N, C-alpha and C positions, 0 to 999 in steps of 0.2 A: 708658629716660628716650623716653617719645611727642614727641612736637612735631606743634602746628596750624602747617598753612604758611596755608591758606585757612578760611577759616570765610564763607560765604551762604545768607542768607533768602531763597529763595523766599515771599511770598507771592499767591502764586496756583493755586501746586499745592504750599502749605500744611506745605512739612519744610526744613531743615538741610539746607545740602552740604558738607557737611567733608573738607580734605584733611590726610589726612595723614601727616609726610615720613616716608619720599623717596616718597609720588606714590600713598600709598590715598585714592582717594576712595570716601565711603562717604555715604550718604542716610539720612533721617533726619523718620521725619510729625511734626507739634510735636505731636501725641498723645503719642507715642512716649513721647519725650524727658520731660512735662508727667506722664503715669500714672509713671515710669518714676525720675520727679523725685530728686533725693540728699537731699533732705532731707524730715526725717519730719512730716506731719501729722499734729492729730487725725483724720481720715476714712479715713486713709490702713490696707489691711490685710495682711494677711501672705502671700500666694500664693509658698506652698513657702518658698524661700531671699531671696525677693524682694519687698518693701516695696509698695504701686501704690497710686494711688484712682482713681477712677470718674468720669463723667459729666463726662468729657474730649475729647469726639467735634472737637468746633466750636472750640477750640483754638486762642487765634495768639500764634505767637514773636515779642512788637513791637521786638524791645534785647536784644545781648551786647554788654554790658562790659569788659575786661577789669581781673580786679585780680590783677595780679600774677602773683609764682608759681605765686598759687590754683588759678589759670583762668576763667571765663571767669564772669561773672552776666548769665544766660537772665529773663527780663522775661514776663509771662507776662501778657495780659487778663486771664487770673481774679485777679485783685491779688496773684499768686503769685511770686517767684523766686527764687532758686537758687544755688545755686558749683558747676559742673559742672566738673572737673579733666580734663587733658588724656586719663588713667586710665581718668576712673570713663565719656566717650564713650569710649575707644574699648572699654572691656567693654559696653558699648550694643552696641558695633558690633557687640559677637564674640557676643553673645550673643543679638543679637532678633531671632530668627529661638524659640527658645526660651523668650522672655523672655514674646514678644506670645502664640504658641499656650497658656503658662496664662494672660494674661489672661483673651483671650478663653476661655477655658474656661468661668472663671470666674465669669469675668462671665455667663458663659448658662447655673453653678449653682449661682448668685445672684439675689437679686430687685437687684440693684447691675446697668449702663448702662453705656454708652457713651454716651448720649448728652444733652444738656448737660442741668441743673438747674438748679429754675428754685423756692428757697427765699420762699415766702411768711408772712409772718406777719402776725398776727392788730393792728388798733390798737384 
């Protein structure tokens, strides 16, 4: 079982620092956490064995709520929230390089972007 002893949101650096017991310090960008949210979305894209979303370069992590034994609810400024278990967060840490490189390759190979998108609706 994987345990988290400390979570620290660093808004200035746009990252989250997590300390897994025993004293394994990890760092995640908000974009990375949002892109690889465990919650499936209608606009998510399968990349290899991963599912992710695009246009999240400037997303902010606003809050983290403890959800009992299930994990932590991450609340982002794009109105998205999802529950991240300690096991999933550790998996994201272990696979960070592989996932990020696949994401960047898919972004470059498609018409997708990391940049924020604005949806205009005709009224």
